[in-house]
N, C-alpha and C positions, 0 to 999 in steps of 0.2 A: 205715091208719096206718103200716104198715111201709114201704109204697111212698113215702109222704110223707117219712119219716125218711131213706130212701136218697136221695131227691131233694134234701132239705135238706143232707145230708152232701156230696153231689156239688157242689151249688151253692157251699157254703162252701169246698171244696177249690179250685174254679175261681176263687172270689173271691180267696183267698190267693195263688194262682198269678199272677193278673193284677196284684195289688199288688206282688208280688215282681218281676215283669217290669218294671213301671213304675218301681220304685225303681232297679233295675239299669240301665235305660235312661237314667234321669236322671243317675246317677253317670257313666256312660260319656260322656254328652253334656258334662258339666262338664269331664271330663278331656281331651276332644278339643278343646275350645275355651277354653283358659286365657287370661287377660288379664294377662301379666307386668307387673310394676311399671315396668320400663324399656322398655316397648313403644314403637314409633315414634310412636304417637298421643300417648302420655303425654309422651315426650321433646319433641315439637313444642309441646305445650301449655305445658310448663315453660319452653321456650325463648322462646316468645312473651311470657310474663309477665316473664321475666328480661330480655329485650331491651328491653321497654317501660320497665322500671325504669331501666336503664342509659342509655337515650336521653334521659331527663329530666335527667341529670347534665350541667350546663353549666359548672360551676366546680369544679375539683379541682386537687390537686397531688400529685406523687409524688417519691420519692427512690429511686434505684437505680443500676444499673451496666449498661453495654453493652460487649460484647466480641465481636470477630469478625475476619473477614479479607475483603479485596477484592483480587483479582488477586495472590494469594499474599502480600499484605502485611497484617500484623495491626494492629488498632487496639483501644484500650481506653480507657474514660472513665467517670467518675462522672457521673450525670445528676440534675439537679433540674428537673423540668418543672412549670410552673404554667400552668394553662389557665383563662381567663375568657371563657366563651362562645367566640368565634372568635379572640380574641387570646391570645397565648402568650408565655411567657418560658422559654427552655431554657438552664440553666447547665451547662456542661461543665467538669469539673475532672479533674486528674490523680490518680495513685494516692495522693499525699500531701495531697490536698485543694487543690492549687494550681489556681487558675482558669485554664482554657485559652481558653474563649470563651463569649460570651453571645449567644444568638440571640433576638431579639424580633420578633414578627410579628403582623400582622393581614391580612385579605384584601387582596391586591394590593401589599403592602409588607412586606419582610423586611430586617432589619438584623443584621449579625454584627459583633461587636467582639471582638478578640483581647486576650489579656493584655498584649500589647505596645502597645496603644492604637490598633491599626489598625482601620479601620471599612470595612465593605462593605455595599452596598445592592443588593437585587434584587427582582424581582417574585415569585419563587418560591424557597422554601427548599431544595428538592431541587437545583435548578440551581446555587444558591449553594454548597452543600456539594460538589457535583461539581467546580466550578471551583477551589475552594480546597484541597480535600483529596484529590481524585482518586477519591472514592467518594461515594455518596449514600445517604441513608436516607429512606424514604418518610414525611416529616414530616406531610404532609397526611392520609395514611391512618392513620398511627400515632395521631393524635388520637382515633380511634375504636377502632383495634385494641387499644390499651393497655387500654381499658375491657372489651374482650371482645365487640365488636360489629363488623359490617362497616361500611365507609364508605357511608353512605346515598346519597352523590352518585355512586357508581360501581357498576356491575354486578359481581356476583361469579360466578365460574365454578362453585364448589361450596363446601359447608360440611359439616362433620361435628360431631355433638353427642355429649356424653358422657351417662351415665345420669341426670345431674341437669339435663339440658337446657341445658348451657353449651357454648360453642364448644370443640371439641377440635382442629379444623383448619379453616382458611379459605384459599381460593385467590381472590385478587383483584388486579387491575391488574398481573399478572405476578409477584406475590409470593405465596409459600407461607408461611402463618403457622400454627405449631403451638403449642398451649397445653399446656405440660408440667405446670404446677402452679398451683393457686389458693390465695389466702388464705382463711382462715375469716372469717366475718362476713356481714352482710346490708347490701347485696348482696355476693355473692362476687365478688372482683376478682382478676385474674391476678397471679401471683407470679413465674412464669418463662415467657417467650415466646421461641420460636425463629422468626426470619424469614429468608427466603432467596429469591434469584432467581438468574439466570444469572451475576451478577457478585459478589454479596455474600452472606455467610453470617454471621449475628449472633445472639447470645443477649442478651436483655434480662431482667435480674433486678430485680424491684421489691421493695424492702425495706419501704417504707412508703407507705401511701395516706392522704390526707386529703381528705374530701369537704366542700365548702362549700355 
């Protein structure tokens, strides 16, 4: 009986030791392989969901301001952009609300009318802006960049996401686009964007979004 008691006592001690070792190993394993909330896998999943939502937006309008410089010359304008699928109307106005120009466009045809009644027609909005003002803004890409997604018709060099799976930086068609701030809401849309290339450096501040 005494031998059996000693055997049982030793067996119990061994059992407790094994349980302790197992629990300790499990804790160490959990600590060695954490899954942070903002991991790359989670960021990518959030981004894919966010991007899919934004890509369904075909009609919207925004009000904001653009300011920047090109070849050491500054420019500044208020902007009211209305997008209806592939057609757009862009109203540009001065600091006191005075209308400067209106750009209307659809694929293959762009028209610009100035406040003086002058009218210009071109196939491409960027070439038209370059000809008239000496600088250009990427109107074709901006239609997507303003929403916070890459232009699906063009390859992009790189993109960076924030912890919520939204664009933080995009490099596409020679332009670097930095997203400085987002509006609250669902979906979250950009509030401040910085765009630049070798000739132009501009900030676009979006005060108001309306989704149709």
